[in-house]
Phi, psi and omega in degrees: 000136177275172185299325181295316179295319179297316181298318178298320179292320179298315180297330179294328177280318180296328182301341179287349181241046185299318182294314178301317182294319180297315179294323179297316179294322178297315179293327176297318179296318178297315181298315181293317181300316179295319180297322181283333182282333181301316179301326177298314180296318179293328175297320177295322178299316180300322181291342175282348176267093187282312184197180179298122181081000180241078179241128181270084183293326180298325178281332184283320189302311180301324181291319179295323176297317179298321177299316180299317179297314181297317178300319178298315179297318179298315180298316179296318179298317181294323179295311180296320179300317179294323177298314179296318179297321177296318179298317179296310185300307185281341169292317177297317179299316178299314181298319181294318180291322176301314180296318182295315181293320176299322179295316180300322179296334183260356181288147178293155179300330181299324179291314180298321181293331187260001180232134177301136182298323180297325180291322178292317178299320180299322179295319185281329184259290187295314183294322179291324176297316178297320178296320180299318179300315180293321181293318180296319177296323179298315180292319186282333186241322187295304183292319177298320179298316180297315179297321179298316180300313182295313181297319181296319178302317181297314180297318182293320178297326180289339181268306182204121185292315189289322177293323177300320179299318179301315181297314184294325181291320185279323189301321183306346176303330179297320180293322179298315180295314182297320179297318180296314183292321183301320179296322181287319186286326184302314180298316182292319179293325177297312178298323179297315180296317180297317181291324177299318177297319178298319180294317179300317180297319181293316180298316179300318180295317182290322178294318180294338181238036184300322181295320179294320177300315179296317184298323183259008180048051186268027186295310185299316180297318179295320179296320179297315180297315181295318180299322180294315178294317182295324179294319178295319179297319178298315182298312181295321180294316180297317180294319180297315180292322181298309181296320180291329181286342177295327188302311187298306179295327180293315180290328176295325177297317177297319179301318180296322177297316180298314182298316180295320180295318179294316181298315182293311182292320180292319178297322178299320178287324183293326182285347176277068185299334182294325181272349183051045184294321184198142178269167179296320179297317179295320178298319178298317177297319181295319177298321178296318178296319180299320178293317180291328181291319183277334181302315178300327178298321178295315180292317181296322177298318177294320178297319181301315179292323178292323178295331177299318177295316180298317180294321179298317180290317179297323179299320179294322178291317181294329175298320176297317181292339180273351182299149182291130181274169171298129182304143178295149174298150178298153182302322182259024182298142182280137175263108182291130178243280177268117184249132177280327180102019177277126182229141176223136173243121185241116175049043183284130174235138180204145173210144177285326181243133181300142179068015176227090188293143176240301175250126186228120176053052184273130179231137181202140177231122183240126179277155178302133177084358180285147173258113184251118177262141181238120181229164179155169181292164179302132178086009182279345178118012182296306181294325177299319178299319177297317178301323179286321179296322179278355182059036169289331173232147174265147180294149175287323176203165184093188184220145167243128187237130178239121182048046178068014175247125177295140180307323181295339183257016180239140178292140181299318183298312182292327178297310184289332178292339180267001174249137169248136189224133171233121183253164175296321176273108183280158174218125176232146181263164174292129182154195180276163175302317181299317180300320181292321180292321185274010183304318181271349180218072186298339182266006181294148179277167179296323179296320179293323177296314181295320179298317179296321180294323178294320178296325181272001180059035176254350185299319185296314181287331178295318181294336179278350178288156186308316182246017180061231181289345179264009178293130178277134175240151182276193181303132177057037173092353177057237185271003178295149177288165180297322179294318178296320179296321180291324176298321178295321178294324177292322177299318178302318179292318180298328181286323184286321183049058180286161182289342179228143184237147171231118180241105182254094184050050190293340182241024187294334184254014185251145181296158188300318182297313180293324180299319180298318179295318181292324178300324177294319178295319177298318181301319177292319181293327184283348180300118179079004180245134175292126187228134174249124183242116174265123185217144171259329176275104190290342179294338184277355186237017182298329184271006180294146179293324178212139178247125176262121178259116184252148174203128180056038173082007181228158174278117181263335177213155183205134180159187176280173181302312181294319180298320182289322176296324180294333179290336181054048182240224186298315181297318180301318178296318177297316182294315181292334177291336177265328181229071187297336183260002184251134178244000000 
């Protein structure tokens, strides 16, 4: 996105705070007017000092009182203006983060799978914080600076036209410098934001896999990778700061030239007493105006470079907000209520990467209540089939039909509510044990939760925890073992009792004794429910109604355990590789 597009998007968010913005601009005008009027009054005070011992105090006192009142009004206006600017800035930041999180909830699983989680987090947290800093500086300095420039010009023109011309001719040098620096800084700030996101993603990945890093002593390699990313971030940051830091001294140099030119030209006019071109008091006021006139150019130049960073960060967030969402359900989409569990896959084709087929012309018919086991070597498409059944991904071509309803004509929410799923990779949220169990059935009673836990054989270890079912656990289960986390996920399934089940190595992390007990509970739960069982241990699927043997995205064999062994084919080879002495 270019700066114009980013600016339009920013204004669309700022526009929600029109009243705050209007009052802020009004107070900025009041503040600037008061600030600009004070030099006129002080100039008049100076003119009351005629000579040594000749000071008109009676004339000075009312003016000084007026100065104090104006300064008080200016201070109050600036305070209220800053409060309003803070409300606008952090209101915009809140709206952007709300929008971003809502967007993440609507993004397809394919986007989440293909982007590091740390990089996404960096866009929503770090980039928005950087944008907030630039936006706040823009409100506090940019608009006030512009009003100051316009107001100062008016005051200076009312005092002396020719000195004003001198100021106006020299000052544009600041814009030339700011324009040059802005082009350089935008690229560096963009690279800085991208690299910061890359660094956040790497740190997140390493912290999340700390045990694996320790197990393989991968410290040196990680340090090298981190050092390389950190070195690039340092280089981009230094260049961005270097170019942006040029602005301030360069514009101050221009300011000094303007001030010197006004002093020299004004003094030249002031000494022409015969023409009464300008008084000393007026010259003092003009010098003050010249300083105030050039100061905003310095501030605006600094704001421009800061805005380059803000725009770079905002651009990354807006890119996230522009990502394609999961398509909306059709207007006449069916809301599944009572599901029998009949499923058909007709000529299904799917691939994660274009021109690289994974599942090709896949056909399957599942009767209500059938237990379907899916086996095959790694990468054959077992998990992909589960992703398609849950509609985490849509098929490239072909149809999936549930109870005579095409998947495209069914709401995603009602479809997923009719599936219960336990995966090999468990997921638990921060909260209590009870909250995690009730995730799929928030209205369940405590007795129902305990009953489900007993069926899943998790009740005993839960009662041994410090607070039992009210024990707080951290992200992804905290200190619970992998087996305990998997038991909680099974408990969650036992509580929901959905009409269709997906068990993807659901007991892979559980000890053999507990697994046998859970298999019995699963057997009872599977009665009358269509169930898909993904398994690598073939001994666990002998009782399945039908076993699908997959290879290279297709079903190569299909039948019961005995029928497949009798074929002496692909399944037999898989089975014998696990049980070479058993026939």
